[in-house]
C-alpha positions as protocol buffer text, in pm:
chain_id: "A"
residue {
  index: 1
  type: MET
  ca { x: 2028 y: 2658 z: 1898 }
}
residue {
  index: 2
  type: GLU
  ca { x: 2261 y: 2472 z: 2126 }
}
residue {
  index: 3
  type: THR
  ca { x: 2227 y: 2742 z: 2379 }
}
residue {
  index: 4
  type: LEU
  ca { x: 1851 y: 2714 z: 2379 }
}
residue {
  index: 5
  type: TYR
  ca { x: 1876 y: 2331 z: 2446 }
}
residue {
  index: 6
  type: ARG
  ca { x: 2136 y: 2409 z: 2723 }
}
residue {
  index: 7
  type: VAL
  ca { x: 1891 y: 2643 z: 2896 }
}
residue {
  index: 8
  type: LEU
  ca { x: 1610 y: 2394 z: 2847 }
}
residue {
  index: 9
  type: PHE
  ca { x: 1810 y: 2120 z: 3011 }
}
residue {
  index: 10
  type: LEU
  ca { x: 1916 y: 2357 z: 3291 }
}
residue {
  index: 11
  type: LEU
  ca { x: 1536 y: 2413 z: 3374 }
}
residue {
  index: 12
  type: LEU
  ca { x: 1438 y: 2047 z: 3323 }
}
residue {
  index: 13
  type: LYS
  ca { x: 1608 y: 1743 z: 3463 }
}
residue {
  index: 14
  type: CYS
  ca { x: 1574 y: 1405 z: 3289 }
}
residue {
  index: 15
  type: PRO
  ca { x: 1446 y: 1131 z: 3508 }
}
residue {
  index: 16
  type: ASN
  ca { x: 1692 y: 865 z: 3619 }
}
residue {
  index: 17
  type: MET
  ca { x: 1497 y: 556 z: 3483 }
}
residue {
  index: 18
  type: LYS
  ca { x: 1663 y: 224 z: 3439 }
}
residue {
  index: 19
  type: LEU
  ca { x: 1461 y: 61 z: 3155 }
}
residue {
  index: 20
  type: LYS
  ca { x: 1520 y: -296 z: 3063 }
}
residue {
  index: 21
  type: LYS
  ca { x: 1437 y: -458 z: 2736 }
}
residue {
  index: 22
  type: LEU
  ca { x: 1146 y: -694 z: 2764 }
}
residue {
  index: 23
  type: PRO
  ca { x: 1266 y: -1050 z: 2685 }
}
residue {
  index: 24
  type: TRP
  ca { x: 975 y: -1123 z: 2447 }
}
residue {
  index: 25
  type: VAL
  ca { x: 1059 y: -817 z: 2240 }
}
residue {
  index: 26
  type: HIS
  ca { x: 1293 y: -882 z: 1952 }
}
residue {
  index: 27
  type: MET
  ca { x: 1400 y: -729 z: 1625 }
}
residue {
  index: 28
  type: LEU
  ca { x: 1175 y: -808 z: 1319 }
}
residue {
  index: 29
  type: SER
  ca { x: 1321 y: -964 z: 1014 }
}
residue {
  index: 30
  type: ALA
  ca { x: 1355 y: -765 z: 692 }
}
residue {
  index: 31
  type: ILE
  ca { x: 1093 y: -968 z: 522 }
}
residue {
  index: 32
  type: MET
  ca { x: 850 y: -905 z: 807 }
}
residue {
  index: 33
  type: VAL
  ca { x: 907 y: -522 z: 785 }
}
residue {
  index: 34
  type: TYR
  ca { x: 843 y: -535 z: 416 }
}
residue {
  index: 35
  type: ALA
  ca { x: 527 y: -739 z: 461 }
}
residue {
  index: 36
  type: LEU
  ca { x: 394 y: -476 z: 718 }
}
residue {
  index: 37
  type: VAL
  ca { x: 481 y: -196 z: 470 }
}
residue {
  index: 38
  type: VAL
  ca { x: 309 y: -379 z: 190 }
}
residue {
  index: 39
  type: VAL
  ca { x: -10 y: -440 z: 390 }
}
residue {
  index: 40
  type: SER
  ca { x: -23 y: -85 z: 519 }
}
residue {
  index: 41
  type: TYR
  ca { x: 32 y: 47 z: 157 }
}
residue {
  index: 42
  type: PHE
  ca { x: -237 y: -177 z: 41 }
}
residue {
  index: 43
  type: LEU
  ca { x: -493 y: -62 z: 322 }
}
residue {
  index: 44
  type: ILE
  ca { x: -403 y: 305 z: 271 }
}
residue {
  index: 45
  type: THR
  ca { x: -427 y: 307 z: -115 }
}
residue {
  index: 46
  type: ARG
  ca { x: -760 y: 127 z: -110 }
}
residue {
  index: 47
  type: GLY
  ca { x: -915 y: 410 z: 91 }
}
residue {
  index: 48
  type: ILE
  ca { x: -980 y: 232 z: 424 }
}
residue {
  index: 49
  type: ILE
  ca { x: -1001 y: 557 z: 602 }
}
residue {
  index: 50
  type: TYR
  ca { x: -1263 y: 695 z: 368 }
}
residue {
  index: 51
  type: ASN
  ca { x: -1459 y: 359 z: 379 }
}
residue {
  index: 52
  type: VAL
  ca { x: -1461 y: 357 z: 760 }
}
residue {
  index: 53
  type: ILE
  ca { x: -1585 y: 710 z: 770 }
}
residue {
  index: 54
  type: VAL
  ca { x: -1844 y: 728 z: 480 }
}
residue {
  index: 55
  type: GLU
  ca { x: -1941 y: 360 z: 483 }
}
residue {
  index: 56
  type: PRO
  ca { x: -2016 y: 328 z: 112 }
}
residue {
  index: 57
  type: PRO
  ca { x: -2182 y: 13 z: -43 }
}
residue {
  index: 58
  type: SER
  ca { x: -1950 y: -243 z: -188 }
}
residue {
  index: 59
  type: ILE
  ca { x: -2085 y: -222 z: -532 }
}
residue {
  index: 60
  type: GLY
  ca { x: -2347 y: 18 z: -698 }
}
residue {
  index: 61
  type: TYR
  ca { x: -2617 y: -59 z: -944 }
}
residue {
  index: 62
  type: MET
  ca { x: -2710 y: 122 z: -1257 }
}
residue {
  index: 63
  type: THR
  ca { x: -3036 y: 80 z: -1453 }
}
residue {
  index: 64
  type: ASP
  ca { x: -2992 y: 20 z: -1827 }
}
residue {
  index: 65
  type: LYS
  ca { x: -3238 y: 130 z: -2101 }
}
residue {
  index: 66
  type: HIS
  ca { x: -3445 y: -182 z: -2059 }
}
residue {
  index: 67
  type: GLY
  ca { x: -3497 y: -130 z: -1683 }
}
residue {
  index: 68
  type: HIS
  ca { x: -3268 y: -391 z: -1557 }
}
residue {
  index: 69
  type: GLN
  ca { x: -3037 y: -338 z: -1270 }
}
residue {
  index: 70
  type: ARG
  ca { x: -2665 y: -385 z: -1363 }
}
residue {
  index: 71
  type: PRO
  ca { x: -2389 y: -395 z: -1114 }
}
residue {
  index: 72
  type: VAL
  ca { x: -2110 y: -146 z: -1136 }
}
residue {
  index: 73
  type: ALA
  ca { x: -1773 y: -146 z: -948 }
}
residue {
  index: 74
  type: PHE
  ca { x: -1683 y: 218 z: -1018 }
}
residue {
  index: 75
  type: LEU
  ca { x: -1891 y: 533 z: -903 }
}
residue {
  index: 76
  type: ALA
  ca { x: -1965 y: 745 z: -1204 }
}
residue {
  index: 77
  type: TYR
  ca { x: -2000 y: 1117 z: -1196 }
}
residue {
  index: 78
  type: ARG
  ca { x: -1843 y: 1169 z: -852 }
}
residue {
  index: 79
  type: VAL
  ca { x: -1481 y: 1246 z: -831 }
}
residue {
  index: 80
  type: ASN
  ca { x: -1457 y: 1233 z: -448 }
}
residue {
  index: 81
  type: GLY
  ca { x: -1653 y: 920 z: -399 }
}
residue {
  index: 82
  type: GLN
  ca { x: -1586 y: 536 z: -436 }
}
residue {
  index: 83
  type: TYR
  ca { x: -1740 y: 200 z: -384 }
}
residue {
  index: 84
  type: ILE
  ca { x: -1550 y: -52 z: -172 }
}
residue {
  index: 85
  type: MET
  ca { x: -1482 y: -272 z: -471 }
}
residue {
  index: 86
  type: GLU
  ca { x: -1327 y: 28 z: -665 }
}
residue {
  index: 87
  type: GLY
  ca { x: -1090 y: 89 z: -382 }
}
residue {
  index: 88
  type: LEU
  ca { x: -991 y: -285 z: -380 }
}
residue {
  index: 89
  type: ILE
  ca { x: -937 y: -293 z: -757 }
}
residue {
  index: 90
  type: SER
  ca { x: -729 y: 19 z: -764 }
}
residue {
  index: 91
  type: SER
  ca { x: -516 y: -80 z: -469 }
}
residue {
  index: 92
  type: PHE
  ca { x: -453 y: -419 z: -620 }
}
residue {
  index: 93
  type: LEU
  ca { x: -347 y: -262 z: -955 }
}
residue {
  index: 94
  type: PHE
  ca { x: -107 y: -12 z: -760 }
}
residue {
  index: 95
  type: ARG
  ca { x: 43 y: -317 z: -585 }
}
residue {
  index: 96
  type: MET
  ca { x: 72 y: -517 z: -905 }
}
residue {
  index: 97
  type: GLY
  ca { x: 252 y: -228 z: -1078 }
}
residue {
  index: 98
  type: SER
  ca { x: 500 y: -187 z: -783 }
}
residue {
  index: 99
  type: LEU
  ca { x: 548 y: -556 z: -763 }
}
residue {
  index: 100
  type: GLY
  ca { x: 618 y: -556 z: -1136 }
}
residue {
  index: 101
  type: PHE
  ca { x: 894 y: -296 z: -1088 }
}
residue {
  index: 102
  type: ILE
  ca { x: 1039 y: -503 z: -806 }
}
residue {
  index: 103
  type: ILE
  ca { x: 1050 y: -822 z: -1024 }
}
residue {
  index: 104
  type: LEU
  ca { x: 1212 y: -620 z: -1302 }
}
residue {
  index: 105
  type: ASP
  ca { x: 1491 y: -502 z: -1063 }
}
residue {
  index: 106
  type: GLN
  ca { x: 1545 y: -851 z: -929 }
}
residue {
  index: 107
  type: SER
  ca { x: 1546 y: -1015 z: -1282 }
}
residue {
  index: 108
  type: ASN
  ca { x: 1839 y: -786 z: -1384 }
}
residue {
  index: 109
  type: ALA
  ca { x: 2056 y: -906 z: -1097 }
}
residue {
  index: 110
  type: PRO
  ca { x: 2386 y: -1050 z: -1203 }
}
residue {
  index: 111
  type: ASN
  ca { x: 2337 y: -1393 z: -1036 }
}
residue {
  index: 112
  type: ILE
  ca { x: 2018 y: -1478 z: -1229 }
}
residue {
  index: 113
  type: PRO
  ca { x: 2101 y: -1708 z: -1524 }
}
residue {
  index: 114
  type: LYS
  ca { x: 2019 y: -1586 z: -1870 }
}
residue {
  index: 115
  type: ARG
  ca { x: 1760 y: -1863 z: -1939 }
}
residue {
  index: 116
  type: ASN
  ca { x: 1574 y: -1766 z: -1629 }
}
residue {
  index: 117
  type: ARG
  ca { x: 1506 y: -1419 z: -1750 }
}
residue {
  index: 118
  type: PHE
  ca { x: 1139 y: -1496 z: -1794 }
}
residue {
  index: 119
  type: LEU
  ca { x: 1099 y: -1294 z: -1483 }
}
residue {
  index: 120
  type: LEU
  ca { x: 1180 y: -993 z: -1693 }
}
residue {
  index: 121
  type: PHE
  ca { x: 861 y: -1077 z: -1908 }
}
residue {
  index: 122
  type: ILE
  ca { x: 647 y: -1127 z: -1596 }
}
residue {
  index: 123
  type: GLY
  ca { x: 754 y: -794 z: -1443 }
}
residue {
  index: 124
  type: PHE
  ca { x: 694 y: -619 z: -1776 }
}
residue {
  index: 125
  type: VAL
  ca { x: 342 y: -775 z: -1800 }
}
residue {
  index: 126
  type: CYS
  ca { x: 261 y: -665 z: -1437 }
}
residue {
  index: 127
  type: VAL
  ca { x: 374 y: -310 z: -1508 }
}
residue {
  index: 128
  type: LEU
  ca { x: 183 y: -286 z: -1841 }
}
residue {
  index: 129
  type: LEU
  ca { x: -140 y: -430 z: -1691 }
}
residue {
  index: 130
  type: SER
  ca { x: -143 y: -203 z: -1392 }
}
residue {
  index: 131
  type: PHE
  ca { x: -76 y: 91 z: -1623 }
}
residue {
  index: 132
  type: PHE
  ca { x: -345 y: 26 z: -1882 }
}
residue {
  index: 133
  type: TYR
  ca { x: -609 y: -109 z: -1643 }
}
residue {
  index: 134
  type: GLY
  ca { x: -541 y: 123 z: -1349 }
}
């Protein structure tokens, strides 16, 4: 493999460029990177690409036996379809479950006092709610 690279760089010559770092570009903080990852996770799991391409309605309506229109948030009888509200709800529940696991991990840290372990309960509730409602 190294001989292949050697032959490639004998044929090609790298340009002699002197690039300088722009003064207004700086390293992002860890919390900013985490926030960008969370926002992109939320957008991808809610189906933003599907919503942009297909342009589904935000909610649907179903007629009950009395002839009244009732709003529904989940698209029935179509596996590959969704309403916008369905994507938002499922993405929120995914995020709530992952946040519950993060809280559970942080509440078990050694520097947390025993009486402040109510975070353990909050994390457990977040995980359970996202599991049973998601």
